[in-house]
N, C-alpha and C positions, 0 to 999 in steps of 0.2 A: 689689550693686554690678556694672556692666556689666562683663563679662570680654571684655578686647581681645583682638586677634589676637596681641599681644606676650607676654600672660600665657600664653595657649594654648601658644605656642612653647615658653615657659620650663617649663610642666608636663610636655609631652611629650617635649621634648628633655632634661630636666635639664641644660641646658647648663651652668649655672653650677656644680653639684654633683658633677658627672660624675667619674669617675676620671681619664679620658681625655677629650681634646678632639676627639671624633669628629665627622665631618660630619653634619650632622641629616638625616632623611628627608626624601623632598618633602613640600612643604607646599602644599596646593592653592590655600589663599587667604590670600596676603600682600599684597594689593592696594595697601595703605598704603606700601610699599615695592618696588621692583623685587626679584624673587627674589634675584638675585645679591647686590645690596647688603645684602639682610636677612642673608642667610646670612653674610656678611663680618662684620656687624656681632656676630652671634651667636657667629662664632668669635672674634673680637678680644676682646670681652668676656670669653667663659669661659676663655681663654688668660691675661687679664691679671690679676696679683695686685692688691691694693690700691694706689693708686687705679687705677680702670678707665682705658682709652684707647680711643677709637672715632674713626678718620677724622682724626687729628691733635690730637683733643680729649679733654684730660685731665678725666675726669669725677670732679671733687672736691665740687661743689655738686649739688643735686636740680636748678636749673635748667639746668645741663650736661646730666643724664641726659634731662630732659625736650625738651631739643631734638632727641634723635635717636629716643625711642620712636615708634613709629607709632600711638600711641593715647594718649590721656590717662591720667593717674594720678588716683585721688580725692585732692580736696583735704585731705580729713580724713588719709589717709595721708601724703602730703606735710607736713602740719604735725606729726604724730607722729614722723616719721622725722626730720625737720628740728631735731628736739631732742633727737637721739643724736648722738654723735661720729662716726658713719660713716653718715651720712645715705643716701648713694647704696645701698651696702650693704645698708642696712636696707629700701629699697624693692626692691631687685632679688630680695632673698633671701625677701622676705615674701610677695610678690604671688604666687607659684604655691600657696601654701599659705593664703591666705586664703579663708574660705568666703563665697560670694557670697551667703548667704541672712543673713549677721551685719552688723549694721552696722560701719563702720570706728570703732573706738574702742581706747584702748590696750590692754585686755585681750584683743579680739580679734587685735590685732597682736603682743602678747606670745606668745599661743598660736602664731601662726603662725611667730614667729620661734623658739620652741623646736624646733617641727617642722622649721624648717630647719636648726637647730642639729643636731638628731639625725639628718637625712639627711646633712649634711655629715660628721657624725661617723662614721657608717655607711660612707661610701664612703672616708673615710681609714683608717678599720680595716681594710676591705677590700683597701685599697694596701698597706698597712704588713704584713699577714698575708700577702699574695702575696710581698713583697718579702723577709721572714723564711724563706719556704719554697723559695724560688729558690736551687737549687744553686751558682749563680754568686755570691751574695751574700757576700762575706769573713765568715767565723765570728766575727771580733771585733765585727762590727756588728749581729750577731743578738741578744744581750743588750739593746743600745740600741733595737732595733726592739721587742722584748719590753717594754720600757718603755714605749713608745708605744702597744703594744697595751693595757697597762693602762690607761694615761691616757683612751684614747677609751672603754673599758669603764666607766670611772669617771662619765665624761661622760654617757654613755648611761644609766646608772643615776641621776645626777643629774637629767638630762631627765625621767625618770619621776618622780622624787619631787616636781620643780617643778610637774608637770601635777597631780599628788595634792593639793598645796598648793594650787593654784588652784581645784580641784574642792571643797576643804574651806574655802575662804576665809581660808587661813592665810599672812598676809603675812611674817610671822617666819620660818616654814620657807620660804617661796618665796626670800625675801632671802637667807637661807642658802645654799640649793642654787645660786642664781645666782651669788652670789659664790664658792662653792666652785669652780664651773666657770671662773671668771676665773683661779683658781689652778692648776687641771687643766691648761688648755690650754697652759700654759707648760712642763710637764713633758716632752714629747716634745723641744722645741728644745733644753730645757737640757742634756736627755743628750747630744744630739749635741754642743752647745757644750762640754761638759766633756770630750769624746774630742776636741776640735779638728777636728770632722768637719761639713761643711755637711749640714743635714738634707735628705733627700729629699723631706720631707712640709713642707718649709717655706712654699710656696705654700698649700697647703691649710690649713696651719695658721693662716696669717695671716688667710684669710678666715673660718673659723671663730673666732680671736679677736675678729673684728671682729663678728661676729654675736653671740657671747657677749657683749661689750660693750654692744653696743646693748638686749638683752634685759635684762640689769642695769638699764642705764638706764631703760628703760619699764617695769620691773617693779618696781622701788625709787621712782622719781619719779613715776610718772603713773598706776599701777593703784592703785585704792582700793575696797576690797570694804565 
């Protein structure tokens, strides 16, 4: 699969999954868009929860996303992601993790989705750990943050089991682990809701939940061993 400039930018900047939306380093070749416009797009997408927005356009559909990308998206990826509940997130999340030597099919997109999920979870874990160790964090919130830490570790553990299930061609185990993550991802936000406090992890959890939802759809409905 041809790797376009947008994919390379996503890989190098990790813009969507970074803990903070820092300005990207200089990019030597972004000829499809003017540099300032390109960076504005990266910044807006990275800061926006779902649905994404850019230049006044709300990116709810694949066509909306394709209209701003500096390069094309493989039609096979469009079709697979188009059958998920969050197609825009599906494309943006999986593109950096797709192996250019593998054909674009449900299994390869699922693997990329699990890697994206793992990456997003690790960033969330780093952020919540940082908050829990911050001396300015109220002590009453620390136990809630620990719940979030446990949630993210559970997701990471389940991710590894999902990859093992793929290697073993075990659809039952795969479906179980992907379904478990759907429940796991709610744990952090629910803990804050019970305490009647707005979660500082809300935006990261929203994206993570969408990735998890997409992997479940692809793994259960599209993958066949």
